[in-house]
N, C-alpha and C positions, 0 to 999 in steps of 0.2 A: 261816306266816300271810302272806297277801298284803295289803299296805296299800292302802287306797283313798283316793282324793282326792275329797272331797265339795265340789262347787261348786254352789250354788243361786242362781237368779236371782230377785230380788225387787225390784220397782219399778225395774228397769233397773240394779241394782247386783249385783255378785258378792259372795257371802259364801264365804270360803275357810277350810277347816280347816287352819290353818298347821302344826299338829303333823304331819299327814300329808304336807304339802308338804315339810317338812324330811326326813321319812323317805324319801320318793321321791327327793329330791335326793341323799341319801347313797347310796342304792342305785345311782343313775345314775352317780355318781362312781366307785364301786367297779367297776361294769361297764366304764366307760370306761378305767379304769386297767388292767383285765384285758385289754381289747382291744389297748391300746398295747403291753403286755408280749408278747402273742401276735404282734403285727405285727412288733415288733423282733426276735423270735427265729424268724420264719417261714422264714428262709433255711436253717436247719438242721433243719427239722422235716418230717415226712411230709406235713403239710397243704399244703406247697408243692411236693410231689413226687408228686402223684397217689396219695397214700396209701402210697407205698413208703418204708419207714423205712431210711435208709442205715446206721444203727447196727446194725440186725439183719443187713443184707446183708453188712456188713464182718465181722461175727462168723461168718456162714455161710462166707464166703470163707476165713477163718482156721481153719475147722473147730471153732470154739468152741461152735456150736449146730447142731442137726440141721435141715437145710433142709426136711425133711418136716413140721416143726411149723409152718411158715409158708407162707402163700399168696403167693409172690412170683414174678412173671413179667416178662418183657421186653415191657412194653406198648409198642405203636407207635401213638402218637396222631397221626393225620393231621388237621391243623388248617388253617383258612383264616380270613383276616381281610380285610374290604373296607375300603379307605381312600380317602377323597376327597382328591385333591391338586389344587392350584391353580398353574398356570404362567402368570403374567400374566393375560390375559383368558380363558385356556383352562382349563377344569376337567375332571378325569378321575377315574374310579373304578377303582382297581387292586385286584385280588384277590391277596393274598399267600398262597401255600400253603407250609406247612412242617411238619416232623415233630418231635415230642417223644418221647424215649425215656428216661423217668425212671430206669430201672434203671442206665443208664450213668453217671448222676450219682454213683452210690455206689461206683464202681470207681476204683482207682488209675490214674494216667495210663499206666502200662505194663502194665495187666492184659490178658492175652491175649484175653479175651472182648471187651473194649472195642476193642482195636486191630483185631481181626478184623471187628467190626461196622463200624468206620470204613471199612476197605478194601473189604469185600464189599458192604456195604449203602448206605453214604453217599457213597462216592467214585464219580465217573464215570471210568472207566478210559481210558488214552490211546488215541488212534487210531493203531494200529500197522500197519494193513493198507493204508491209503491215504496216499501221500506228499503228497497235495494237501490244501489247506485249503478250507473252504466259507465262503461269505458274507463274504468279505473286503471291508470297507467301503472301505479305501484301501490299495493295495499298498505305499505308502511306509512303512507301519508295520513292514514286514519288513526294512527296510534300516537299518543303523547310522547312515548319514549323516543320516538324518531323525529320529534320536533321540539327542540329545546325552548323556543320562544313560547309556544303554547304550554309546554310543561311548566315553565316558570310561572306563568299566569295562573295556572290551575293550582300549583303547589303553594304559591305565596298568597293568593287571593281567594279564588272561588271554590277551592277544594272540590267537592262533589256536587256542586250546585247544578240542578237540572233546569231545563226549559228557559234558559237565558236568551237574551237578544243581542245580536252583534251587528256591526257594520264593518265591512272590509273593503277599503278603498285601495285599489291596486290588487285585484283578486287574481291576476295572471290567468292561469287555466283552471282555477277553482279547486285544484287538488295539490299539485306540487308546491311546497312551501306555503300552503294556506294555513295561517294561524288559526282560523276558525273551524276548519274541517274536523279536527279531533273533538272539539266541543259539540259540534253538530252530531257527529256519529256516535259518540260515547254518552252524551248527556242530553240529547234531544233539543239542542239549541236551534234557533232559526235567526233570520236577520236579512240584511241587504248586502249583496255582493255587487261591487261597482268595478267595471272593467271598461276602459275607453277604447282599447285596441280591438278592432273588429275581428281579427283572426283568433285572438285569445278569447274574446267573448263567444265566438262560435264554438271553441273548444269547451268553454264553460257550459254551454247549453247541452252538450252531449253527456255531461256527468250526471245531470238530473239531481242537482242539490236540493235539499229541503229548505230553501231560502229564496227570497226574491232576487232577481238578477236584472241588471240594467246596463246597457251599453252607453255610457256617458262619462264625462269627467266632472268632478266636484268643482263648482265655480267658486270664484273669490269675490263675487259681487252680490248685491241684494236681489237681483233678478237674473233669469237665464240670459245667456248671451252666446254669440258665435266667437270662436277663437281658433287659431291654428294650433294643431297638435302634431308634433313631429313623430311619425311612426318609425323613424330611424334612431330616435333617442337623442339626448343632448350630449354635450361635451363638457367634462369637468376636469379640474386640475387639483392636485394636492398642495398647491401653493398659491399665495395671493398674486404672484407675478404671472400666473398662468403660463408657466414655462414647462417644457418637457412634452412628452407625447400625449399626456392626458388620458382619459378613459371615457368610454361611452356609457351613458346611463340607459335605462330602459326607456321606451316611448314615454314622452311627457310633453308639457307645454313647450311650444316651439321657441328656440333661441335664435331662429333664422340664421343659422350658420351654414357654411358650405357643406353640402350633402344632406341638408334637411329634406325630409320627405313629408311635406305638410298636408294635412287634411283638416278642413275647417269643421270642427265639431261644435255641437250645441251643449254647453255646460249648464248644470243646474245647481243651485245652492243646496247644501246639505240639509238645511231646514225644510226646503221643499220636499226632498225625498222622505224626510221623517214625517212631515205633515200628510203626505200621501198615504201613510199607514197610521194616521191619527196620533202621531208624535209619541211613540212608545218610549219607555225607559230603555236606554242603551247601556247594557252591562259592560260591553267591550267594544271600543272603536279602534280598529287597526288602520293606521294612516301611513301609507307607503306610496308616495307619489313623486319620488325622484327629486327631492330638493325643494319642493314648493309647499311643504307642510305648514310653515308659519303663516303663509298667506291664507291658507284654508282655515287654520285655527282662528285667525283674526277676523274672518268673515262670519263666524258662527254667532248667532244671537244667544249668548250663554244664559241669559235670564229666561229664555223660552224653552230650553232643552234640558233633558235629564241624562247626562252622560257620566257614568260612574268611573270607568277606567279607560285610559287611552294607551295604546302601544304605538309610539311614533318613531318613524325612521328619522334619525337626526344627523347621521354622518355626512349627508350631502348638503346640509344646511350651510348656506354661504358660498357653496361651490357652484351653485346654479342660480338660485334666486338672489338678487341683490338685497342688501339690508336684512339678511337673515344669518343666524348662527345657532349652534346648539345652545349656547348660553342664553340667547334671546328667547328661544323656545322654552327653556327651563324657567326663566324669569317670568315669562308670560303665564305659564301654567301655575306657577307659584302664586301669582296675584289672583288667579281664579280659584285658589283653594285646593290645589292638588300637590301631593307629595311625590317626589321622584324616587323610583327604585331602579336598580340595575338588573339586567339579565346576567346569568352565570356564564354562559358560553356564547359570546356575541361579538367577537372580533371580526372585522371585515378586512381581509388582507389587501383588497384593492384600495380602500381609502386609508388603511392603517389606523382605523379608529373603531371604537365601539359603535355598532350599527344602529341600535334602537334604545330608546328610553321609555320606561314604563311610568305612567302618571296615574295615581290613585287619589280620588277625591277624599278629603280628610274624614268625612263621616263614614266613608266606606272602609278606610284604614281602621277605624275603631270597630266598625260592624264585624269585620272579618279578622280582626287582630293581625293585620298585615305586618310582617317583619321581613327585613332583607335576608335572603338566603345566600 
């Protein structure tokens, strides 16, 4: 039975059937509660994964159900979103193009189908034919003397080591301020460059680096997942009271603040990226993701990876991600068996702090006789 709300107008006054008003309000309350429950649980449901139910997919993978009974395929959703950005007096509209593959969200981080899809479909493979780079903005980005972070890592740890392997998360345009570029250019290193921002990723492709390149964000869960990424950057403060003007970070996981320009990206676990290349030893892992470093570090299965040295941005820890701090990152890495070293020239005037911390696994400290410079 559908309740009706009767409202009649007589001599400029409303006459309301209050019994029906009460009934309608009860129905609205129940409906609102149901919507809240659905919204709170949407992360784990097929309604947030293009109709693909991960529970069923996992049962199929384990052989618990017959795949022929379900219509499940690897959908490739080519999406785009137009976003208007303002830079001072200049306004621009940027079209972000990105891909969603919901089936991949249902697979374990080391699933062969997932790791193959990452390598063959999502990664741009290294330039191995041409020893020269393209579209170099500034040749100084190739030299250690012009990059104090990279110079410290070379001088304190790796010296003249050749053919190492790196990961750089937050690769920007793959040349300006790239910690790994001098190692690649001067000592024939290779690795994985990770850049979530589509326009920076596009710039990376033009450089023709001798490393794998992928347009994604490092996830903080055991499987891939969709999440909002703010292309306008987050807002951080230099005090716990969050008072004052604050300052903008580079694009990062969305804080859903006023002015957020959100694009829903598909993030992948670091372990999946490594497994796509057969889990190589990582000599250097540069982690610069605007304040969410601890969450990524905590998501890594450390017993399954071989990471020797990490250069971690720590000055935004606690300013963006809750329950994080530079001290917590240092304590976490210490428990994993890493010693901390400082960079020589690393003060960030915006945050008024040292910007990065260098973590060297203790066996590597002994191997290279690492000492603080």
